[in-house]
Each structure stands twice: as C-alpha cells, then as structure tokens.
N, C-alpha and C positions, 0 to 999 in steps of 0.2 A: 504493499499500499504506499503510495507516494506521500511524502511529508506535506503537511499543511504549510502554507506561506503567507507571511504578513508583510505587506509593503509599508515601511515606516515613513515613507515620503508622501504616500497618498492616504494613510490612515486618518480618519476623523479625529481620533484621540490616540496619539502615539503612547501616551502613558499606559493605556490599557494593553497594548502590545507588549510592553516592558513587563507589566504584571502577569500577562499570560506566559511569557518566557520564564519569569521567576517561578510560577506555579509548576510549569512543566518540569523545570530543572529540580524542584523540590520533590516531584513525583518519580524521579529517576529516569527522566527522558533525555534523549540526546537533541540538542538544538544548535542549529547553524547560526552563527552570529557574525556580524560584520566587525572588522577591525580596520585600523588605518593601514595595515600591511596587506593581508589577504583574508578571505573568509575562513573561519575557524569553526571546529566542532567543540561544544563545550558540554560539560555535565558536572554535577555536583560531586566535589571530592569527598562528601560525607556518604555518598550512596555507592556501596560496593558493586551492586549488580550493573549499575550505569557504566562505572569505570570499566568493569570486565567486559561489557558490551562494546565500549569504545575501543578497547584493546583488541577485540576480535575483529572489529570493522577495519582498524588500521594495521592489522596483522603484526602487532608489536610483539617482539620476542622478549624474553626475560633479559633484563639489563639495559633495555631501551626506554629510559624514563620519559614521561609526558612532563609538560610544563604546568605550573600552577599559575593562574591568573588571580591577583589580589587587588583590592580596590585602591590602595594608595602606597607611596613610598614609606609612609610612617608604619605601615603594617609589616614591612620587611623585618623589623626588629622582632616581631612576635614569632616569625618563622626561623629566622637566623638571629638569635639575641647577640651573638658575638661578632657582629659586623665589623670588619676592619675598616680603618679611615678611608681607604680607597673605595671599598664597597659601599660605604655610607655616602661618599661623594657621588658615585655613579648613580645610586638610587635617587638621590636629590636632583641630579642634573638630567638623568635620562627618562625618568618616569613622570607623568605618563608618556609613553613614547615607544618606538619600535625596537627596543632592545630588551632581549631575554638575558638575565644575569644568572649564571651558574655558580652557586655559593656552597661552601662546606655547611653541612646541616647536621652535626653530631652533638648539638647542645641538649642537655637533659630537659631544659625548660621551654624548648621549642614547641609550638602549637602543632607541628608536624606529628608529634607523638600522640596527638588526640584523633588523628586520622584512622580509619580502620586498617588493620594490619595488611589486608590484601591491597589496599590502596597505596600504602607506604611502599609495598614492593614494587609498584610500577611508577612511583613518583620519585622515590629516594632509594634505589636499589643499590647504589655504589657510594653512599655517603654524602652525596651532593644533591642540590635541588635547583631546578631552573624556575626562576620567578619572573613575572612580567606584569606590568601595569598598562593595558592597552590605552592608547589615546583616542578612544571612540566614545562618544557621549552616551549612546545607547547601551553599549556594553558596561561602561562605568556605572550607569544607573542600575543595571542588573546586578553587578558585583556589590553595590551598596545595600541592595534589597535582599541579597542571598546570604544565608547562614553558611559560613565557612567560605573557603576559596572555591574556584572552578578549575577543573582539569581542562586544559585547552590545547588543541592540536589542529593542524591544517585540514580543511574540509576537502580532502581528496584521498584517493586510495594510493597505496605504494606504487611508484612509477608513473603516476599521473601528474600533469601540471598543476600548479596551484589554482585554486578557485578564486577569481577576482570579482565575481558578481554571483547573484542569486541563481541565475541560469546555469552557471558552472557547477554550483553546488547540487542543484536538482539533477543535472545529468550525471554526475559522478556518484552521489551517495544518497540521492533523494528517496530511494526506495527502502533505506536502512536507518533513516533517522525520523524524528517526529515533528520537528517544527524548523522552518527557515525564516529568519528575519531579513528581509531585503531592504537594504539602504543604498542601492545603486552600486556603481563601480567603486572598488577600493581605492583609496586615495593614492597610495604608492604602487600598489600592484606587484609587490615583491615581498619576501618574507622578512621577519625581524632579523636584526643581527643577534648572534648568540655569542656571548662573552663569559668566559670562565674567569673568575676573580680568584687568584691564588696569592700565596705569600711572596712568590717571586715576580708577580706582576700580572698581566692580562693575557689570556690566550683567546684569540679570535677564531672561534670554531666555525663561524659563518659570517661573512661580511654583511649580507643583506642590505638594508637601507643605509646603515651607518657604516662607512668604511674605516680603514686603519687610520687614516689622517685625522678624520673627526673624532675618533675614539681616543686618539692620543691627546687631543686638545681637551676633551671631556674629562680625561683623567688628571690634567694638570692641576696644581694648587693655585688658588686664586685669592689674592689679598686686595681689598678695596678700601681706599681712604676716602672719607666722607667729611665735607664741610657744607657751607650754605650755598655759595654760588659756583664752586669748582673753579675759581680763577686764581685763588691765592694759596690758602693753606693746604688744601688736598692735593693740588698739582705739585707744590713743593714736597710734600710728603711722599707722594708716589715717586718723584724723581730721586729723592734722597734714598728711599728703600731700595730702588733699582741699583743704585750706585753701590750701597752697602752689601746687597746680597750677591751681586756680580763679583765684588771683591771676595766675599766669603767663598764663593764657588770657583774662583780664579778663572773667570770667563768674561767676555764683553757683555755690556747690557743687552746688545742685540741677540745674544745667544741664550738668554734667560729662558725663553719659551722652549728651547731644545732641551733645556734642563727641568722642564715641567713646572716652571714658575711663571705665573702671570701676575703682574701688578697693575692695578687700574685706580681711577679716582672718579668721583662724581659728587653731585651736590643735591641736597634735599629741596632746594628751591632753584636749581640752575636751569638755564636755557641751553638748548643744544647749539654748539658751534662757537662758543664765545672763546676768546683768547685768554691767555694767562695774563695777569696784570704786569705792567712794564717793570714794576719793582721786583716781582717775583722773578720774571726772566733775568733781570740783572744779577740778583742775588745768586741764582743757580748758575750763571755764567761765571761768577766769581769762584764757583766750586768745580768748574769744568763740565757743567751739565747744560745741555741745550733743551729748553722747554718752549722755544718760541713757536713751534707748531702744535702746542697743546690746543685741544678743543674740548670745551666744557660739555658735560652731558648730565641730565638728571638721573637721580637714582631710580632704578626700575625694579619691577618685581623679578624680572629674569636676572638681573645683576645680584639682587639680594639672595635669590635662591641658589645661584651658582657659587657665591662666595664662601670660602672656607673660614676667612676671618674678615670681619668688617671693623675698621678702627676709625672712630669718630673724633672729631677735634673737641667737642664738648659733650657734657652730660645731656643737654637739651637735644642735640643731634641724635644721640642714642635713643633717648625717650621717644622721639618722633618715629624712628625706625621701628622700634619694638611695638609701638602702638599700632602701626600699620601692618607689620608683619611679625606677629608674636612668635612664629616658629623660628625666626632668626635671632631670638634673645641670646641664646647660648653662645652664638657665634659673633655677636656685636659687642665690642668693648670700647671704652673711652681710651684714647691713645696714652694719655698720662697715667701712669700706674697708680699714682695717688688720688686719682678720680678728679683732678682739677682741670680746668678748661685751658685751651689754647685760644687766646684772644684774637679776634679778627683784626688784621692790620690794615684792612682796606681803607684808603683815604688818608693813611698816616704817613709819616716821613719814612725814608729808607731805613733808619735805625730800628724802627718798629718792626719792619719785615725781617730784619736781620735777627732781632730777638726772637721773633716768631719761629724762623727757621732753625735757630740754635735750639729752642725748646723742643721743637719737634725732633730734631736729629738726636737729641739726648736720650729720647724715649725709644728710638728704634732698636738699639742694640738688644735690649731685654726681650722684645717681641721676636727678633730673629732666633733667639735661643729656643723659642717655643715652637718653631717651625722645623719640621723634618726636612732639611735641605740635602741630606745625603742620598736619599733614595730617588732613583730614576725608574718610571714605570716602563718596563720592557713589555712590548707587545709581540706575542708569538702568533703568527698566521699558522692555523692548523685546520683548515677547511677539509671536511671529508664527506663523501656521499652519505646519505641517510642510513643505508644499510649497516655501515660500520662506524658511525660517528659516535655511538655511546659505548663503545666497548671498554672505555677507561674512565667511566663515570662522567662522561661529557653528555650534554643534552642537545639533541637536534629535533625540536619539536616541529619543524616544518612550518613554523609561523614566524 
C-alpha cells in the first residue's frame, strides 16, 4: 500500500500536518521528511519495532549505525555529556545545518542509555554516535514535539540516488513507509557532511554540503572584541591581540587563520563600513600595526554564536550582549580582569587614546594564557562508499 502524502506548501493548516507526522512517529510508523539536504526517513528512536523495520528497509548490517536527529545544539550535551571544546564549537556553529557530527558516546550519564537495547545496537554499535540538527522548519517542529530523538537516514534504498523531492521518495520507498511530508525540492540536493570529532582533530568521512575548507574555518577559534561604535577601542584591541598572538605562535599576522585563530571586533551600536578613528590609526602605526583599512561592523547574532570568547570594553557592553543573547553569557567577559571599564577616548586628545591602548594591551596577556594556542585542528579526508563507511565506528547515514 502506497504511503499517504501531505503537501506542506499547499496544506490549509501546515500545523495539522506536523501533528499528524508526530502522531505517526509515536505509533511506530516510518515517515519521509524533508530536510535542507535530501529527503530522509525518520522513526522514533524509542520505538524498537520501527527502528528494526527501518533497518530492514535500508538493509543495514550490524555495525552500520544510523544518525540521531535532535532538536537543538544544546541537546548534544545530553547525549554526549563530555563534549570536547572542539565538538562544542562545531555544534554551536554548524547546527541547525547540513553537518552530521560523529562523537564518542561512552559516558554513563548519556541519554543514549535510555534508548531500547536493540536501538542502541543500531545507533551506537561502535562506541560513537552520529548526531544532527537539520535546518528545516517542519522537521525541527516535529523534533520539538516528539518524545526523544528521531532515527534519521536517507529516503532511498542502497545503491539508489538520493531523494531530493517527494516524487523521488514515493518512487523508491513509497510502498514500504507510512507517510510522506512533501515540501518541494530540497534546498541543497546533496547529503550532509559527516565529520568525526576525535582527540587528534577532525576526520571528514563525507564532504557533502560542507567541504574541507569551510570545515577548517568552522573549527577555528574566534575571539571578538566589542565596544560601542567599533572605531576606537575594539579595533585597537583586535590589532593588539593579533600582534601578541602572532608573536606567541612565531608567525605573521596574516598566517593566524592558518593556525586556526581568528580575531575580530564589532560594536553594539556600530554602523557598517566606518573607518577607525584617525587617532587609533596613528597609535597603532606607532606600534607597527596598520588598521587604516578597518571597517566597522555591528555585533550580530551569527558573530555572537560563532565566538568562543567575547571581550567587552565595559560592563555595560557585556550586560547588553547577555540581555540579547543569554546563551553567550559564559563566553562573554569584560576585558579588564578587575571588572573595571575601558573609557571611550572618542573626541579626546591623542594622550587619552594612548592611555586607552595601554590599558587594553596590559590586559591581553592574561587572556592569551587562557586560550589553547598550541593545538591546530588537523582534518583527515576519509570518504568511503556507504557499504564500508561504518566498519570502524564511523557513521554514513546517507543524509
């Protein structure tokens, strides 16, 4: 019997379609869902019979794990409580998005231990688990309304091409599933990138939407300095930190990104494209640093989310950031270790700028000591076909 299909783009009430999918999943049915990559097959990870049925449909042998779809990056800690700093950075920057992260999963307090034994055998057979937060509104809504995670894999049979629309799904697996949610053509039309996060770095099991170059940038450490207008204090702090870290790493400022370190600045009330103040440019020139090409930028949600450390010039700046982005509280600090403010020199004489720069520079050494500058993220490319990609605890979910 062919699966029922609901077109989300023409449905009178899309929320009813979401609730119907949630109900189907709770009943142990298989549901084809749209994602930003390709269409996937989903079932409840709490329903043993549904997971076994999905494994038969996909002809998954023992040791070939499925991916778990979870509703947010914050949930990753529940499944992998001992996330490394690199893994935490990637969950924050890549999700929701087209990246499946393969993580070690042997922590005794993990929610994975609450899954049925037979489900654990097909999700974490080799001591690692593949997690993903898809960037598709309908699927995220389903995840928020579903008890537990979803087992998620591509909506095709072994050896067949990826399904990029509902017609593809119906043609390949429509007789063996229960419901298809149709949301038109997939945005990317290619699978997610699969990345194993290990102690020695990253292993790119499948490039997918995210290639090696982009992954390298996503794995880099990012420090952001924040003031008000991003024309005086924070540009000087950015330049001085670049100089200090380059000296510590014995490389040029231009080589910092190759060493996985990015340093930026922004303002909570900045306009885009403004130049650094003439006094700031002059002072940095005295220190052998050129900031004449600096362009101001406002602090954005994306910049806050990506930053590993946000250093503000005043307590007021920090309070403003935390009020708007509470999740960034632990990563947002006042640059002065004694919690005092760096006064704004704008409009003052050059000596005021000089005192400001000296005050900032005196604080940077202590912050550098807290940043792991010795590690460089190595990325190993290890793409394999689906038939043998999981033999060593790797995940190839086809999504």
